[in-house]
NUVO-630988 format. One line per field, with one value per residue: x, y, z of N, C-alpha, C in turn; residue in one letter. Coordinates in Angstrom, 2 decimals, always signed. Layout:
BEGIN
n_x = (X_...)
n_y = (Y_...)
n_z = (Z_...)
ca_x = (X_...)
ca_y = (Y_...)
ca_z = (Z_...)
c_x = (X_...)
c_y = (Y_...)
c_z = (Z_...)
r = (A_...)
***
This chain:
BEGIN
n_x = (+33.68_+32.84_+30.81_+29.25_+27.18_+27.35_+28.04_+30.88_+33.38_+33.34_+30.87_+29.43_+29.33_+27.70_+25.25_+24.71_+24.42_+22.15_+20.25_+20.15_+19.10_+16.59_+15.48_+15.39_+13.52_+11.24_+10.84_+10.23_+7.82_+6.14_+3.04_+2.00_-0.65_-2.75_-2.83_-5.61_-6.91_-8.00_-8.66_-8.72_-11.92_-13.10_-15.23_-15.92_-17.23_-16.83_-16.20_-15.52_-13.30_-12.10_-11.64_-12.26_-13.58_-12.01_-12.08_-12.72_-14.20_-13.01_-11.43_-8.85_-6.60_-3.80_-0.79_+1.82_+4.78_+5.39_+7.33_+7.11_+8.62_+10.04_+11.34_+13.49_+11.90_+9.25_+6.55_+5.18_+6.80_+7.02_+8.12_+8.59_+9.20_+11.76_+12.76_+10.83_+8.65_+9.48_+10.45_+11.84_+13.88_+16.26_+17.04_+18.19_+16.90_+17.61_+16.16_+14.74_+16.95_+17.63_+15.88_+13.24_+9.91_+8.14_+4.82_+2.21_+0.40_-2.55_-3.73_-6.07_-8.24_-10.02_-12.83_-12.87_-15.31_-15.37_-15.38_-12.68_-10.65_-8.15_-4.96_-3.32_-4.59_-7.47_-9.71_-9.89_-11.40_-11.68_-13.36_-14.63_-12.20_-9.79_-8.14_-5.51_-6.20_-4.65_-4.48_-3.96_-3.61_-5.80_-7.74_-8.05_-9.24_-11.71_-12.77_-12.81_-14.84_-17.06_-16.89_-17.33_-19.98_-21.20_-20.52_-18.03_-16.03_-15.94_-17.61_-19.05_-20.29_-19.29_-19.72_-17.13_-15.45_-13.33_-12.38_-10.72_-7.35_-5.39_-6.30_-6.72_-5.67_-7.15_-9.66_-11.77_-14.22_-16.63_-19.46_-21.88_-23.40_-24.47_-24.56_-23.40_-23.63_-20.66_-20.16_-21.97_-20.98_-18.58_-19.44_-20.29_-18.11_-15.94_-13.13_-11.22_-9.09_-6.19_-6.15_-3.55_-3.19_-4.85_-4.66_-6.78_-9.18_-10.70_-13.31_-12.88_-13.17_-12.70_-12.99_-11.27_-8.99_-6.01_-2.69_-0.85_+1.80_+3.15_+2.58_+3.61_+6.78_+9.47_+12.41_+15.41_+17.35_+19.96_+19.67_+17.79_+19.21_+21.19_+19.57_+18.34_+20.56_+21.36_+19.10_+19.25_+21.26_+23.69_+25.04_+26.51_+24.80_+21.68_+18.48_+16.74_+13.93_+13.34_+11.00_+7.65_+5.53_+4.20_+1.49_-1.67_-0.92_-1.33_-1.63_-1.18_+1.33_+2.82_+2.34_+1.25_-1.87)
n_y = (-34.36_-31.67_-28.89_-27.39_-25.59_-23.77_-20.40_-18.40_-15.93_-13.27_-13.95_-14.69_-12.24_-10.86_-12.17_-11.40_-8.63_-8.62_-9.75_-7.75_-5.66_-6.68_-6.84_-4.15_-3.32_-4.72_-3.44_-0.87_-1.42_-2.11_-1.67_-0.57_+0.02_-2.40_-2.93_-2.47_-5.06_-7.41_-10.79_-12.32_-12.25_-11.77_-10.07_-7.09_-5.09_-1.70_+1.31_+4.69_+6.72_+9.14_+11.58_+14.11_+16.82_+19.39_+23.03_+23.26_+21.09_+18.57_+15.43_+15.30_+13.58_+12.59_+12.09_+10.12_+8.76_+5.32_+2.38_-1.12_-3.89_-7.10_-8.98_-11.37_-13.39_-12.58_-10.34_-7.04_-5.38_-2.38_+0.85_+4.27_+6.53_+8.72_+10.44_+10.87_+11.66_+13.97_+16.00_+18.41_+18.28_+17.26_+14.74_+11.42_+8.25_+4.99_+2.76_+3.54_+3.89_+1.27_+0.44_+0.05_+1.24_+3.66_+3.89_+6.30_+6.93_+7.20_+7.99_+6.65_+6.23_+3.50_+1.64_-1.73_-3.98_-6.72_-10.02_-11.38_-14.14_-15.10_-16.28_-17.56_-18.06_-19.65_-19.03_-16.35_-13.53_-10.85_-7.77_-4.93_-3.47_-0.85_+0.35_+1.00_+2.28_+2.06_+3.61_+3.31_+5.26_+4.71_+3.60_+5.72_+7.66_+6.48_+6.50_+9.24_+10.10_+8.99_+10.42_+13.10_+12.98_+12.55_+14.41_+14.04_+11.35_+10.59_+8.90_+7.41_+4.25_+1.40_-1.42_-3.25_-4.96_-7.39_-8.18_-10.34_-11.41_-9.65_-7.24_-4.26_-4.68_-3.55_-3.46_-3.59_-2.63_-0.43_-0.25_+1.96_+2.12_+3.45_+6.60_+8.09_+10.36_+11.83_+12.38_+10.71_+8.24_+8.24_+7.69_+5.13_+3.47_+2.52_+2.21_+0.70_+2.52_+3.27_+5.61_+7.81_+9.39_+8.47_+5.77_+4.23_+2.34_+3.70_+4.74_+5.48_+7.10_+5.26_+6.06_+7.75_+9.49_+7.89_+8.40_+9.48_+10.31_+8.85_+6.26_+5.84_+5.15_+7.28_+7.50_+9.06_+9.20_+8.20_+6.86_+4.97_+3.49_+2.31_+0.79_-1.04_-2.46_-3.77_-5.34_-7.01_-8.68_-7.45_-6.96_-5.31_-4.55_-3.01_-4.40_-5.39_-5.16_-4.44_-3.59_-2.28_-2.44_-5.60_-7.10_-5.99_-5.85_-7.73_-9.70_-8.28_-9.19_-8.13_-8.17_-10.57_-11.85)
n_z = (+5.61_+3.49_+4.13_+1.82_+1.61_+3.61_+4.52_+4.40_+5.31_+2.97_+1.86_+4.10_+5.41_+3.64_+4.02_+6.64_+6.27_+4.69_+6.42_+8.37_+6.85_+6.20_+8.75_+9.37_+7.50_+8.35_+10.77_+9.89_+8.68_+10.72_+12.24_+9.97_+7.64_+6.01_+2.47_+0.33_-1.64_-4.16_-5.14_-8.42_-9.90_-7.50_-5.12_-3.24_-0.66_-0.01_+1.87_+1.40_+3.21_+2.82_+0.15_-1.09_-3.13_-5.08_-5.45_-8.09_-8.60_-8.85_-8.05_-5.73_-4.58_-2.41_-4.24_-5.78_-7.34_-7.88_-7.55_-8.18_-7.22_-8.04_-5.73_-4.39_-5.44_-5.16_-5.86_-5.18_-3.61_-2.65_-3.59_-3.16_-5.81_-5.86_-7.80_-9.88_-8.37_-7.06_-9.15_-9.28_-7.50_-8.35_-7.70_-8.09_-9.18_-8.38_-9.17_-11.42_-13.05_-13.46_-15.37_-14.78_-14.85_-13.04_-11.58_-11.59_-8.73_-6.70_-3.42_-1.14_+1.70_+2.91_+4.23_+4.56_+4.13_+4.10_+5.56_+7.10_+7.68_+9.99_+8.95_+10.64_+13.09_+13.16_+14.59_+14.78_+13.39_+11.17_+10.44_+8.67_+8.31_+8.30_+5.47_+3.03_-0.15_-3.07_-5.99_-9.45_-12.50_-14.33_-12.64_-10.87_-12.59_-13.03_-10.43_-10.02_-11.73_-10.46_-8.07_-8.89_-9.61_-7.19_-5.33_-4.15_-2.68_-0.01_+2.50_+0.74_-0.31_-2.08_-4.25_-5.12_-7.75_-9.27_-12.42_-14.42_-14.58_-15.24_-14.57_-12.48_-9.14_-7.13_-8.06_-10.95_-11.52_-10.07_-8.29_-7.29_-4.08_-1.73_+0.11_+3.08_+5.88_+7.08_+9.82_+11.06_+10.31_+11.67_+14.21_+13.96_+13.23_+15.42_+17.64_+20.31_+22.41_+24.39_+26.90_+27.32_+29.58_+31.64_+31.43_+30.87_+28.96_+26.13_+23.87_+20.45_+17.28_+14.27_+11.79_+10.09_+7.93_+6.73_+8.05_+5.77_+5.35_+7.24_+6.48_+3.91_+3.01_+2.62_+0.77_-0.17_-3.25_-2.71_-0.22_-0.98_-2.85_-1.23_+0.46_-1.31_-2.27_+0.03_+0.56_-1.59_-0.92_-0.52_-2.86_-5.77_-7.74_-8.57_-7.94_-10.83_-12.91_-15.42_-16.52_-16.08_-13.12_-11.91_-13.76_-12.82_-10.18_-8.10_-5.00_-1.70_+0.18_+2.20_+4.82_+7.00_+8.03)
ca_x = (+32.84_+32.70_+29.45_+29.40_+26.10_+27.67_+28.64_+31.99_+34.06_+32.53_+29.50_+28.83_+29.06_+26.54_+24.06_+24.48_+23.89_+20.78_+19.41_+19.98_+18.20_+15.24_+15.02_+15.05_+12.28_+10.15_+10.63_+9.54_+6.47_+5.33_+1.98_+1.51_-1.95_-2.81_-3.37_-6.82_-6.77_-8.91_-8.28_-9.50_-13.33_-13.57_-15.99_-15.77_-17.94_-15.93_-16.68_-14.41_-13.18_-11.74_-11.89_-13.00_-13.39_-11.46_-13.00_-13.10_-15.04_-12.24_-10.85_-7.42_-5.97_-2.32_-0.24_+3.27_+5.19_+5.74_+7.87_+6.72_+9.70_+10.06_+12.54_+13.53_+10.85_+7.89_+6.21_+4.60_+7.80_+6.70_+9.08_+8.34_+10.25_+12.09_+13.07_+9.60_+7.74_+10.00_+11.34_+12.64_+14.91_+17.47_+17.39_+18.15_+16.29_+18.34_+15.25_+14.53_+18.18_+17.67_+14.97_+11.87_+9.12_+7.20_+3.43_+1.60_-0.67_-3.31_-4.00_-7.36_-8.48_-11.33_-13.22_-13.11_-16.37_-15.29_-15.01_-11.42_-10.20_-6.72_-4.28_-2.57_-5.54_-8.76_-10.79_-9.88_-12.02_-11.71_-14.37_-14.59_-10.83_-9.36_-7.03_-5.09_-6.52_-3.64_-5.08_-3.23_-4.31_-7.09_-8.68_-8.33_-10.19_-13.01_-13.25_-13.06_-16.18_-18.03_-16.81_-17.94_-21.43_-21.75_-20.00_-16.89_-16.11_-16.03_-18.94_-19.68_-20.07_-19.30_-19.41_-16.01_-15.21_-12.16_-12.62_-9.52_-6.14_-4.54_-6.96_-6.21_-5.94_-8.13_-10.97_-11.95_-15.56_-17.12_-20.89_-22.30_-24.44_-25.12_-23.67_-23.84_-22.99_-19.38_-20.26_-22.69_-20.08_-17.59_-20.05_-20.49_-16.83_-15.20_-12.15_-10.79_-7.74_-5.79_-5.88_-2.21_-3.23_-5.53_-4.39_-8.07_-9.63_-11.76_-13.78_-12.50_-13.57_-11.71_-13.34_-10.39_-8.02_-4.69_-1.57_-0.12_+3.23_+3.71_+2.35_+4.44_+8.17_+10.23_+13.87_+16.01_+18.02_+21.11_+19.20_+17.11_+20.25_+21.79_+18.57_+18.15_+21.75_+21.33_+18.03_+19.68_+22.36_+24.93_+25.70_+26.72_+23.76_+20.32_+17.54_+16.15_+12.87_+13.35_+9.66_+6.83_+5.08_+3.49_+0.13_-2.71_-0.41_-1.31_-1.94_-0.18_+1.77_+3.79_+1.99_+0.32_-2.84)
ca_y = (-33.89_-30.21_-28.39_-26.32_-24.62_-22.79_-19.18_-17.89_-14.77_-12.23_-14.44_-14.61_-10.82_-10.49_-12.68_-10.54_-7.37_-8.85_-9.94_-6.43_-4.88_-7.23_-6.45_-2.73_-3.20_-5.17_-2.38_+0.22_-1.81_-2.35_-0.70_-0.09_-0.49_-3.27_-2.39_-3.14_-5.77_-8.53_-11.82_-12.31_-12.63_-11.50_-8.85_-6.54_-3.82_-0.76_+2.68_+5.63_+7.61_+10.45_+11.73_+15.36_+17.54_+20.74_+24.11_+23.07_+19.90_+17.38_+14.65_+15.64_+12.79_+12.59_+11.28_+9.97_+7.70_+4.14_+1.17_-2.41_-4.77_-8.52_-9.24_-12.71_-14.23_-12.10_-8.96_-6.22_-4.66_-1.05_+1.91_+5.59_+6.97_+10.10_+11.24_+11.27_+12.30_+15.33_+16.25_+19.63_+18.07_+16.73_+13.46_+10.31_+7.03_+3.81_+1.80_+4.06_+3.63_-0.16_+0.20_-0.10_+2.46_+3.80_+4.23_+7.36_+6.36_+8.09_+7.34_+6.81_+5.37_+2.87_+0.59_-2.98_-4.65_-8.18_-10.77_-12.04_-15.05_-15.14_-17.46_-18.16_-18.51_-19.73_-18.51_-14.90_-13.01_-9.38_-7.16_-3.46_-3.02_+0.35_-0.01_+1.92_+1.93_+2.71_+3.55_+3.81_+6.32_+4.28_+3.47_+7.08_+8.31_+5.87_+7.02_+10.67_+10.26_+8.74_+11.52_+14.29_+12.77_+12.39_+15.42_+13.49_+9.92_+10.37_+8.45_+6.60_+2.81_+0.79_-2.83_-3.33_-6.30_-7.52_-9.10_-10.53_-11.45_-8.53_-6.00_-3.65_-5.52_-2.88_-3.59_-3.05_-2.02_+0.09_+0.01_+2.78_+1.54_+4.49_+7.57_+8.48_+11.52_+11.49_+12.41_+9.51_+7.10_+8.29_+7.06_+3.70_+2.75_+2.90_+1.27_+0.97_+3.03_+3.50_+7.01_+7.87_+10.09_+7.68_+4.36_+3.56_+2.11_+4.62_+4.57_+6.55_+6.76_+4.71_+6.57_+8.89_+9.19_+7.41_+9.34_+9.01_+10.57_+7.77_+4.99_+5.72_+5.38_+8.05_+7.42_+9.76_+8.28_+7.57_+5.90_+3.89_+2.67_+1.51_-0.17_-2.10_-3.30_-4.63_-6.32_-7.95_-9.49_-6.72_-6.89_-3.99_-4.24_-2.76_-5.35_-4.82_-5.92_-4.07_-3.25_-1.71_-3.38_-6.80_-6.81_-6.08_-5.60_-8.94_-9.52_-7.63_-10.12_-7.46_-8.38_-11.69_-11.77)
ca_z = (+4.49_+3.48_+4.04_+0.83_+1.69_+4.64_+4.01_+5.21_+4.76_+2.35_+1.70_+5.42_+5.66_+2.82_+4.69_+7.80_+5.77_+4.23_+7.61_+8.99_+5.99_+6.35_+10.08_+9.28_+6.75_+9.22_+11.75_+9.19_+8.32_+11.91_+12.41_+8.70_+7.25_+4.85_+1.22_-0.15_-2.91_-4.37_-6.10_-9.64_-9.77_-6.14_-4.90_-1.89_-0.38_+0.66_+2.11_+1.36_+4.36_+2.29_-1.28_-1.29_-4.38_-4.94_-5.83_-9.49_-8.70_-9.19_-6.96_-5.61_-3.51_-2.42_-5.33_-5.89_-8.27_-7.12_-8.19_-7.59_-7.62_-7.73_-4.93_-3.77_-5.99_-4.90_-6.20_-4.12_-2.82_-3.15_-3.27_-3.73_-6.73_-5.49_-8.98_-10.57_-7.42_-6.83_-10.30_-9.11_-6.48_-9.00_-7.07_-9.05_-8.66_-8.87_-9.80_-12.77_-13.79_-13.79_-16.48_-14.32_-14.96_-11.93_-11.89_-10.80_-7.92_-5.81_-2.15_-0.47_+2.85_+2.81_+5.17_+3.85_+4.90_+4.02_+6.76_+6.77_+8.73_+10.19_+8.41_+11.75_+14.11_+12.46_+15.44_+14.68_+12.17_+11.11_+9.57_+8.68_+8.51_+7.58_+4.59_+1.97_-1.53_-3.91_-7.32_-10.61_-13.25_-14.87_-11.52_-10.39_-13.50_-12.76_-9.15_-10.18_-12.33_-9.38_-7.10_-9.47_-9.61_-5.85_-4.43_-3.42_-2.36_+1.44_+2.93_-0.32_-0.28_-3.41_-4.44_-6.05_-8.27_-10.12_-13.53_-15.22_-13.76_-15.61_-14.14_-11.26_-7.96_-6.27_-8.68_-12.30_-11.56_-8.79_-8.37_-6.15_-3.24_-0.93_+0.72_+4.41_+6.49_+7.70_+11.28_+11.47_+10.13_+12.75_+15.39_+13.68_+13.20_+16.61_+18.16_+21.68_+22.58_+25.78_+27.21_+27.92_+30.86_+32.68_+31.15_+30.74_+27.60_+25.70_+22.50_+19.53_+15.92_+13.35_+10.46_+9.86_+6.87_+7.15_+8.08_+4.58_+5.52_+8.04_+5.81_+2.72_+3.39_+1.64_+0.77_-1.29_-4.15_-2.06_+0.78_-1.69_-3.46_-0.15_+0.94_-2.30_-2.31_+1.21_+0.38_-2.62_-0.42_-0.44_-4.15_-6.35_-8.72_-8.10_-8.53_-12.04_-13.56_-16.82_-16.98_-15.03_-12.11_-12.35_-14.17_-11.80_-8.84_-7.29_-3.59_-0.88_+1.21_+3.04_+6.22_+7.08_+9.14)
c_x = (+32.67_+31.24_+29.45_+28.29_+26.37_+28.38_+29.72_+32.55_+33.10_+31.08_+28.74_+28.45_+27.84_+25.24_+23.70_+23.89_+22.44_+19.83_+19.14_+19.00_+16.77_+14.65_+14.60_+13.72_+11.09_+9.81_+9.86_+8.08_+5.58_+4.27_+1.44_+0.16_-1.81_-3.26_-4.61_-6.52_-7.76_-8.28_-9.14_-10.90_-13.88_-14.34_-15.78_-16.58_-17.01_-16.62_-15.48_-14.45_-12.86_-12.00_-12.74_-12.69_-12.78_-12.47_-13.48_-13.92_-14.33_-11.67_-9.35_-6.78_-4.46_-1.83_+1.27_+3.54_+5.75_+6.27_+7.34_+7.72_+9.45_+11.39_+12.43_+12.34_+9.44_+7.74_+5.73_+5.62_+7.77_+7.70_+8.66_+9.50_+10.58_+12.29_+11.81_+8.64_+8.16_+10.97_+12.22_+13.81_+16.25_+17.96_+17.28_+17.58_+17.02_+17.44_+14.92_+15.76_+18.28_+16.75_+13.53_+11.15_+8.14_+5.80_+2.98_+0.42_-1.31_-3.71_-5.39_-7.38_-9.89_-11.56_-13.58_-14.10_-16.33_-14.93_-13.79_-10.94_-8.68_-6.14_-3.51_-3.49_-6.94_-9.92_-10.90_-10.44_-12.06_-12.78_-14.26_-13.19_-10.55_-8.13_-6.69_-5.58_-5.57_-4.06_-4.15_-4.15_-5.69_-8.15_-9.04_-9.37_-11.60_-13.61_-13.56_-14.43_-17.27_-18.07_-17.50_-19.46_-22.02_-21.18_-18.83_-17.10_-16.32_-17.46_-19.64_-19.30_-20.23_-19.15_-18.35_-15.84_-14.01_-12.40_-11.36_-8.26_-5.17_-5.12_-6.37_-6.61_-6.94_-9.53_-11.03_-13.32_-15.97_-18.58_-21.34_-23.47_-25.21_-24.08_-24.26_-23.05_-21.72_-19.48_-21.00_-21.79_-18.99_-18.13_-20.17_-19.18_-15.93_-14.21_-11.81_-9.35_-7.45_-5.47_-4.53_-2.19_-3.79_-5.24_-5.67_-8.42_-10.80_-12.11_-13.34_-12.90_-12.40_-11.96_-12.58_-9.40_-6.70_-3.70_-0.63_+1.39_+3.90_+3.61_+3.28_+5.88_+8.89_+11.72_+14.38_+16.80_+19.16_+20.67_+18.52_+18.13_+20.89_+20.84_+18.43_+19.36_+21.79_+20.27_+18.46_+20.94_+23.70_+25.68_+25.81_+25.58_+22.43_+19.40_+16.81_+15.08_+12.82_+12.00_+8.90_+6.34_+4.31_+2.06_-0.85_-2.22_-0.36_-1.65_-0.83_+0.18_+2.78_+3.53_+0.95_-0.61_-2.54)
c_y = (-32.38_-29.81_-27.16_-25.27_-23.55_-21.59_-18.69_-16.64_-13.73_-12.66_-14.39_-13.17_-10.35_-10.96_-11.82_-9.20_-7.53_-9.01_-8.61_-5.58_-5.36_-6.86_-4.98_-2.54_-3.63_-4.10_-1.22_-0.12_-2.08_-1.25_-0.14_-0.72_-1.47_-2.47_-3.19_-3.80_-6.91_-9.54_-11.67_-12.89_-12.41_-10.18_-8.38_-5.26_-2.93_+0.58_+3.60_+6.57_+9.03_+10.48_+12.95_+15.97_+18.90_+21.77_+23.99_+21.80_+18.63_+16.73_+14.92_+14.89_+12.99_+11.66_+11.19_+8.89_+6.53_+3.03_-0.05_-3.44_-6.23_-8.80_-10.61_-13.56_-13.76_-10.65_-8.23_-5.75_-3.23_+0.00_+3.21_+5.99_+8.43_+11.01_+11.76_+12.01_+13.74_+15.70_+17.48_+19.45_+17.61_+15.44_+12.35_+9.06_+5.81_+2.79_+2.24_+3.74_+2.16_-0.50_+0.03_+1.25_+2.55_+4.15_+5.38_+6.77_+7.43_+7.31_+7.68_+5.90_+4.80_+1.94_-0.64_-3.79_-6.17_-8.79_-11.62_-12.87_-15.07_-16.41_-18.21_-18.76_-18.48_-19.20_-16.99_-14.46_-11.50_-8.91_-5.65_-2.93_-1.76_+0.01_+1.13_+1.40_+2.75_+2.53_+4.09_+4.71_+5.90_+4.16_+4.84_+7.77_+7.78_+6.42_+8.51_+10.93_+10.02_+9.92_+12.78_+14.19_+12.88_+13.37_+14.94_+12.03_+9.66_+10.03_+7.57_+5.13_+2.26_-0.72_-2.90_-4.77_-6.27_-8.59_-9.18_-10.46_-10.34_-7.20_-5.49_-4.47_-4.87_-2.94_-2.95_-2.40_-1.58_+0.48_+0.75_+2.12_+2.62_+5.46_+8.02_+9.69_+11.08_+11.42_+11.19_+8.27_+7.07_+7.63_+5.55_+2.92_+3.26_+1.80_+1.65_+1.45_+3.22_+4.97_+7.10_+8.54_+9.22_+6.18_+3.55_+3.39_+3.04_+4.34_+5.76_+6.13_+6.22_+5.23_+7.87_+8.53_+8.73_+8.57_+8.92_+9.24_+9.46_+6.42_+4.77_+6.11_+6.13_+7.83_+8.24_+8.74_+7.51_+6.51_+4.71_+2.94_+1.75_+0.42_-1.34_-3.01_-4.24_-5.72_-7.40_-8.72_-8.79_-6.62_-5.47_-3.58_-3.98_-3.79_-4.71_-5.74_-5.63_-3.72_-2.65_-2.81_-4.55_-6.46_-6.99_-5.86_-6.82_-8.65_-8.84_-8.56_-9.46_-7.71_-9.50_-11.51_-12.84)
c_z = (+4.59_+3.31_+3.12_+0.91_+2.75_+4.03_+4.96_+4.56_+4.22_+2.20_+3.02_+5.75_+4.88_+3.47_+5.89_+7.37_+5.35_+5.41_+8.29_+8.19_+6.14_+7.70_+10.08_+8.57_+7.60_+10.25_+11.13_+8.94_+9.53_+12.05_+11.11_+8.39_+6.08_+3.64_+0.84_-1.49_-2.95_-5.31_-7.35_-9.37_-8.36_-6.09_-3.46_-1.78_+0.44_+0.83_+2.17_+2.57_+3.90_+0.79_-1.56_-2.65_-4.11_-5.42_-7.27_-9.70_-9.08_-7.93_-6.91_-4.44_-3.50_-3.52_-5.24_-6.93_-7.48_-8.03_-7.45_-8.10_-7.25_-7.03_-4.27_-4.19_-5.76_-5.34_-4.95_-3.11_-3.35_-2.67_-3.95_-4.63_-6.43_-6.70_-9.66_-9.65_-7.16_-7.96_-10.14_-8.13_-7.07_-8.36_-8.12_-8.38_-9.23_-9.55_-11.21_-13.63_-14.21_-14.95_-16.08_-14.39_-13.78_-12.42_-11.01_-10.05_-7.03_-4.57_-1.61_+0.76_+2.74_+4.00_+4.34_+4.68_+4.81_+5.37_+6.41_+7.96_+8.79_+9.59_+9.50_+12.81_+13.51_+13.29_+15.35_+13.33_+12.26_+10.13_+9.72_+9.00_+7.69_+6.76_+3.63_+0.63_-2.40_-5.36_-8.39_-11.43_-13.74_-13.77_-10.96_-11.26_-13.28_-11.47_-9.22_-10.78_-11.29_-8.41_-7.62_-9.49_-8.22_-4.83_-3.59_-3.09_-0.87_+1.84_+1.92_-0.17_-1.70_-3.28_-5.52_-6.50_-9.21_-11.17_-14.39_-14.39_-14.11_-15.17_-12.83_-10.04_-7.01_-6.85_-10.05_-12.47_-10.15_-8.97_-7.11_-5.41_-2.50_-0.41_+2.04_+4.91_+7.25_+9.22_+11.82_+11.37_+11.20_+14.02_+15.21_+13.81_+14.31_+17.00_+19.60_+21.68_+24.05_+25.97_+27.91_+29.30_+31.98_+32.57_+31.04_+29.26_+27.26_+24.25_+21.67_+18.12_+15.11_+11.94_+10.23_+8.75_+7.46_+7.21_+6.95_+4.69_+6.31_+7.32_+4.63_+3.08_+2.28_+1.85_-0.39_-2.12_-3.50_-1.06_+0.11_-2.31_-2.40_+0.31_-0.03_-2.40_-1.12_+1.07_-0.60_-2.20_-0.40_-1.75_-4.66_-7.27_-8.02_-8.73_-9.70_-12.60_-15.05_-17.38_-15.82_-14.11_-12.71_-12.72_-13.03_-10.40_-7.96_-5.84_-2.83_+0.28_+2.15_+4.52_+6.30_+8.25_+10.17)
r = (X_X_X_X_X_X_X_X_X_X_X_X_X_X_X_X_X_X_X_X_X_X_X_X_X_X_X_X_X_X_X_X_X_X_X_X_X_X_X_X_X_X_X_X_X_X_X_X_X_X_X_X_X_X_X_X_X_X_X_X_X_X_X_X_X_X_X_X_X_X_X_X_X_X_X_X_X_X_X_X_X_X_X_X_X_X_X_X_X_X_X_X_X_X_X_X_X_X_X_X_X_X_X_X_X_X_X_X_X_X_X_X_X_X_X_X_X_X_X_X_X_X_X_X_X_X_X_X_X_X_X_X_X_X_X_X_X_X_X_X_X_X_X_X_X_X_X_X_X_X_X_X_X_X_X_X_X_X_X_X_X_X_X_X_X_X_X_X_X_X_X_X_X_X_X_X_X_X_X_X_X_X_X_X_X_X_X_X_X_X_X_X_X_X_X_X_X_X_X_X_X_X_X_X_X_X_X_X_X_X_X_X_X_X_X_X_X_X_X_X_X_X_X_X_X_X_X_X_X_X_X_X_X_X_X_X_X_X_X_X_X_X_X_X_X_X_X_X_X_X_X_X_X_X_X_X_X)
***
């Protein structure tokens, strides 16, 4: 009896390429922070670690253009768009060429005060996790208004809520709760680290902005094209959605607890 599901020859090579690409992606994502998101009708209390105003009184977070692709049946495969983010570089974006439109997003670091139980070990519970809040334009405008009223977002605590499955996954409403001094918050949110010199465990503050250059993977057009072809099984076509990202962004399953 012939086992028709087995891959041989070129098909076998494609599977190997795909496995290598997935391994590379897992390696890139190791140590990455979770993205903050909520389910529909969910609420969460968050505290902003950064979000300063410029000399003109406006919020000026790091920004870039981002694609959100549906790959292998799942959304939330995020890719920086090199063409729109750096328009002066003359770099081309294969995802833009496929018909997908990137979204302009702004980056913030927040402390998520929700208590979250591990999906693998029910005895493990996390609280006060540091996460990335990736805000599209409408959410940014909402946060900018709050920031202008309160002298910036850093140190501000909000009750965020998401109303509607088409709404932004980071929240459609932000209700101000309180604002605390940054130096005081640095004392409150501490983690244990190993001192490389003494190998001893020491306390260090966790209330620091994310290293965005390390968190957001940059690929030029050529590297992005190669990566996407490998992820798609080694084919010649770039995965195409033909539209912008999924409504609301959905949950971030890039990393399971």
